[in-house]
N, C-alpha and C positions, 0 to 999 in steps of 0.2 A: 524692582528691573522689568523691562517691557520687555514681548517676545512678540516674532510675527505670526506664532499658533500655539496654541495649548498643546498638539500634537502632531509630532510628523513621523510619518512612518514610512519605515523601506522597507521597501517589497507589496508587490500586486495577487499576491497567491490569498487564494481561501480565509486564509486567519488574518492578514494584514487588511484586505478590504471589509470583512467583517469585524474587526474593530475600528478602522477609520470611520466606517460610515456607521456603527454603531454611537462612536462618541459623538458625533457630530451630529446626525438626526436625531439621537432621543437624550441625550448628554446635553448638548449643546455647545459643543466647545468649538475651536475654530483649527480646522482640522488638512495638512497636507499632504499628498503620498506622492513617495516615487520610485518609478519602476521601468528599470533598464530594457525588461524584456517584454511578453505579451502577459495581459492583464488576466489572469485566473492560478498561474505558477503553473506547478508539474502536477497537481490534483486536473485540471481539467484541458491543458495545453499538450502536456506528455506523458502525462499520466493516467490515475484512476475513468475517467470519461474518455478516452479515446480507449484506452487497453478492454476495457467494459464491454463498450460497442466492436472491437476485433473479438473479443469472447465471444459475444451473440452470432457475429456471422460463422466463427468456426465451427459453432455447435450444429448448424445446418447441417452438415456434408453428414453425421450421422441421423438426424431425424429423415433423411431422403432413406437409410435402408427399415429404418422404423417404419415409417408409413407402408412402405410396401409388404411388412409382416403383418401390419392391420390391414391386408387391402386394398390399398389405395395402389392404383394405379402410375407409379411417379415415376419419371426415366431420369437415373444422376445426370448434372449439368454439371458444366464447368463455371468454376467462382470466378468474378470479373472483378479484379483487385483496380481495375481503372475505375468504374463505377461505385465499388465502394467510396475510394481511397478519394473520392470527388465529394461522396455525401460526407465525408468524415472533416474533410475539411472546411464544409461551408458548415458545421455543427456546430464547428469547434467556434471558425469566426463569429456565429451566434452567439455562443455563451461569454465568448469576449467580450464582447458588446454587449449582453447584460449587465457586466461586470462594471464596464463603465459609466453604463446610464444608473447603476447601484450609488456609485462613486457622487458623482456628480447631482442626482438628484436629492441625496443627503447633503449636499452643501462641500463638499470634500473638492479640493485644488489640487489638482494634477498635475505629474512631473513625470515623460516619457526619457529618461533618461536615469543614469547611475548617482547614488547619492553614495557620500562616503562622513565619516563624524570628523568634526575638525576639534570639537572641545562637546564639555558635557550639555551645551546646549546649541551645539550647532552643526550643522550639515552642509557640504556642499557637493552643489552639481555638476555635471559632467561640463557644463558650460562655465563653468567660475563662478557663476552665483552662488551665494550661501544664505541660505535663512535659518532662524532661531524659533526655538522651540522650547517649551516649559518643559515637554515631556516625551525623548526620543522612542519610541517601538520598531524593533529590527526582525524584519519577519521576512528574510532572504533566502529560505528555504534549504535545500539540499542539491547534491547534482549525483550523478554518476562518475566511480573511480575507475578506473582500467588498470592491470596489473602492468609492474615496469618486464615487459619483455620485448624482444625485437620483434618487430615489426607488426607492435599494437595499433599503432595510428591506420592500420588496414582493417580494424575491426569496426563496430559499430555499438551503441548503447542501444537501452531504453528510451533515449533523447529522439534518435534516427531514427528506430525501426517505423515508426509512423508514416515516414518523409519515403520509404523507398520506392526507386520509380518504376518497378517490376518485385514481382515476387522471384525470390530466387527457389531454383529446384532442390538445394539442400542447405542446411543450416547447421554452424556447430555454435550452441549458448553453451556457456562459459558460466559455471555459479549454481549452487543448490539452495537460493532460498529462496524466498516466494515470487520474484520477479523471474526468475529463470522459470521456475517451474510454469511460471503463466504463458508466458511466450513460447513456451517450450509444444502444451497444451494448442496455445493459437495456429502456433505455424503447423501443427501436425493435422487439425484440424481445415485446414485450408490447401492444404494437398501438398506440403511443405513435407522430404526429408528430413526429420529433427534427430540431432545427435545431439547429447547433453554430456560435459565433463563436468564432474564434481571431485573435488579433491580429499571433500570429509567423506566418512562412512555411511552416511545416509541425507538425504536432500531434506530442506525443511527444518534445519536444526532450531532447536528452542521448542519445539511442540512435541506435542504428544506423543512419543513415539510408537503406539499401536496407527496413529490416525494418521502418521506420518509416513509408515511403514504399509499402509494401505493405498495409499495416492501414490507412493513410487509403483507399486505393482498394480497398479491400472495403469500407469501413466505408460509401464511400456507392454503390457496388454492391448495398449491403443497402437501403440506401434512407434516409442518413442523408444531412441538406442540410446539405455542411458547406462553409465558408467562411471562408477565410483572409486575414489582413490589415484583419480590420475586428474594432471592438470597441464597446458599449453608451455611449451618450451620456448618456441618461437614461429613468426609467421613468416612469411614471401610468397611475393605475387608468382599465381602459375597462370601467364595468361589473363583472363579476366577475373579467372577462379583466386583461391587462396589457398595454399600450402601451409598444413599444421604439423610441426612436428609435436607429438605427445611427450607427456615422461615416460608411458610405458615403452618407448621407443617405437612406436606407432605413426607415421607419415601419411597423411590425407588430406584429400583436395575435398573441398567446399566453395558453394559460388557465393556463401556471405557467412560471418561469425559473429556472434553480437557477447560482447562480454555484460553479463551480470552479476560483478562482482564485490557489490555495496556501495555506499552511497557516502557521502561526507558532507557535512555542513558545509553551507556557502556563507563564510566568515572572513575568508581572507582580502585584504585589500580595502578594509571598510575603515581603517584607522582606528579600530579597536585598542590595540597596544596602546598607541601615543596619550589614548587619556584613561587609560586605565583598567580595561575591561576585562576582568580575568576570563581565560578560555583555559577548558579540559586537552585531557591528552587527547583525542580523537580532532579537536579544533572546535566544538561546541562552545558558543558560548555560556557559561555557567552562572545559573539565578536561582533563584530562591522558588519558597513555594507560590509566591504572586511573580514568578515571571520577573523578577528586579535584579538586575546586575552590580556587578561591583559598586558600579558610576549610582546616583541613586537617582538620576535621572533621567537614562538608560535603562529600559527595560527589553525582551526578548519572548519572543514567543514559537511553535512549529517548529521544523526540522531543523532549524539554527542551531535549536537548544539539544540537538540529540536525547529525547527526553522518551517519548512513545510519538514517534513517527508514523502519525495515519490524520487524515486529513480533519476528520471532527475532533478531536483532538486539537489539532490546530485553533479552530475555529472556537472551542470549549476555553482554551488559555487564552485568547483574543475577549471575550466574552469575559470571563474573570475580572482581566487585568482592566476594563472599562469599570466592570463594577467597582475595584479597588479604587482607581486612580478618579474619576471620575465621578461616581456615583455613592461616594463616600461607603460604599459596604467592602471592608476586604474581603475578600476571597481566592483562599486558596484551588488550586487546581487539583480536582478528583481525578487520579491517573488511577484509580483501583478497579478491577473487576472488569475491563473494556473489552465489549464484543468486536471479534476480528473475523473476517471473509478474508479468506485467501483464495482465487480464482483459478484455480488449478485445474484440471480436467479428470477425476472427479472433484467437484468442490470443496472446502473444507470453512466446516465455521467454528470456533474456538471462542470459550470465557471464561476465566479465572485458571488455578491449576491444573500444569498435566499431570498425571499419574506420577512420574516420576519424582520431579516439585514437591510435591502434594505430600507425599510418600516421606523422603525426606524433612518433612514440618513435621507430620505427625502419624499414628494409626491411620490406616482408611481401609474402606472397601469401595471395589469394583464393579459396578453395573457394567455391562457391556454387552454386544449385540452384532454380527454380522451378517448381511443375510442381500439374496439376490432380490429387488423388487419386483413389484407385479408387473411395470410396465414395459420393464426392460428384460424377465421372465419370458411373458408372453410373447415379446418379439423374437427370442433365441439369442438374444446378448447372453454373456457370464457376469456380466458388471457387477461388483457386488459393492455395500454401503456399510457404515460403521455408527453407533449409537450409543454414546457411552458419558455414564456419568462417573465421579469420582467423590465419594462422601467421608467425610469424618467422623469416626466411630464412637468421637463424645460427645460431639453435637448433633449427630445427625444431617448439618446443610452441605450441600454439595458445594464442594469448593471448587469443580470443574463438571465443563460440558462440551463435548467434542462430538460432533457430527462433521463425517463425510459423506457425502451424497448431493445429485442434484439442488440444487436450490438449497444448498446446506447456508448459506448468508440472508436467506431469509427469516429461517427456521432459528441461529443463533442471535439475528436482531431480539426475538420475542423470547425465546430461553434464557438470555441475559438479563430482564427483566428480572425474571423468578432471582436467579442466581444474589444479581444484585441487591434485591430484597432482603435474602438471609434465607431462601427457602432451603426445608429440608428436604431428604428422602420421601417423607411420608406426607409432606407436601404435592411433592410430585404425582404418589402413587393416588392420592386422593382425587386426583383430576383426572376425569372421565377422557379415553383416547376417543378420539378424533378416524374414522372408520371407514372406508381403508384409506391409511396415509402411511408414509415410511416412518412422520413422526412420530406416531402411536406408540414408537416404541421406547421411546424416552418416558413416557408415562407408566408402562406395561413387563418393563423388567426387575421382577421381585425378590429374585434370590443375586447376590454378588456372584461372579464366579470367581476371584479371587480376594483376600486382604493382604496387605503390608502394613 
């Protein structure tokens, strides 16, 4: 049987673009890709990149006070949202252009429209045309979900927050995951009065308890009005503002409300059920270790599979797919010991097991220290940081490393190499400290603070 293409990719995010251009450029495959929205996907257009630029912008407000404490004559100024947002939009346009050029220069044919599956080797585009391919790769990512409460349509999500016509004076952020906490810090740093509701007992569920506890404490010290065990019951328009009725009986008015209450795979209306592609209970596409679905010619990578929903993971999955399908080198995806950064304020970096998960697995020792770093202490700030290692008693391997500090993401990238290699606590001890730095504490903690 002959096909129009060797590979048809549905989705132009980081994972889909990488798989398409490597299959075409390195493996010599004839490849097409369809994307109904902007190229670059969640990360580039409405996620990691614009969010990190907003983090940078929000951190300058605190730097003014620090500079004054260090002797600089700097007067506080007002944040110009219009100026920043214009530069942000231009940067996203530039990055989208790069993605398009990467595909074009690799020989990938692109279609700027929605695509869905008709059968195991056929996709149908929004204009009604059909294309056949030996292999089909679904890389459609995920999307925010909002709770089913009256007035939910009045709120925004992480998709829309990058496109606000002006900064609100006050905002309610609903949720306790990393997206909610990151944007709470961003908006607070930009001068917005931030309230955060979370229905659970502590933010950042699933991360190390000690680390997330410090993040929570520091967020409150920074001025975020953080509430636990509370949810939104309903919302209504109150002039240009939004009236929010909460589960604790309170009624408050906010200029803006943002839901950051989870994400769901973009796997609906793709024709999956009609051709027998299995989906899980969250709607994700079920795949094996090689990203193959229950239909042998159809593969899926990235957030649509709901494995580890991180951009670098989707890229790795795309590369492994190309190795497996087009280079004759079956390559399972490695999801173990992935370093992760959460761009809260303070920032968190983590790799491996939390103290709680490790203790359920085997006897452990915990090495932990929390302190006021030199730079902040001199400026008169009370901010604290955390350096923590979770160590196996039996093997002495470092099972987890957790950092809460400015630049924690940069630190955990390097610490992640050691943990991935199976470094022991004694390997860390043998490493000479870089002084004076915050990160030196990772290699100078000699005695455990507790065992479990």
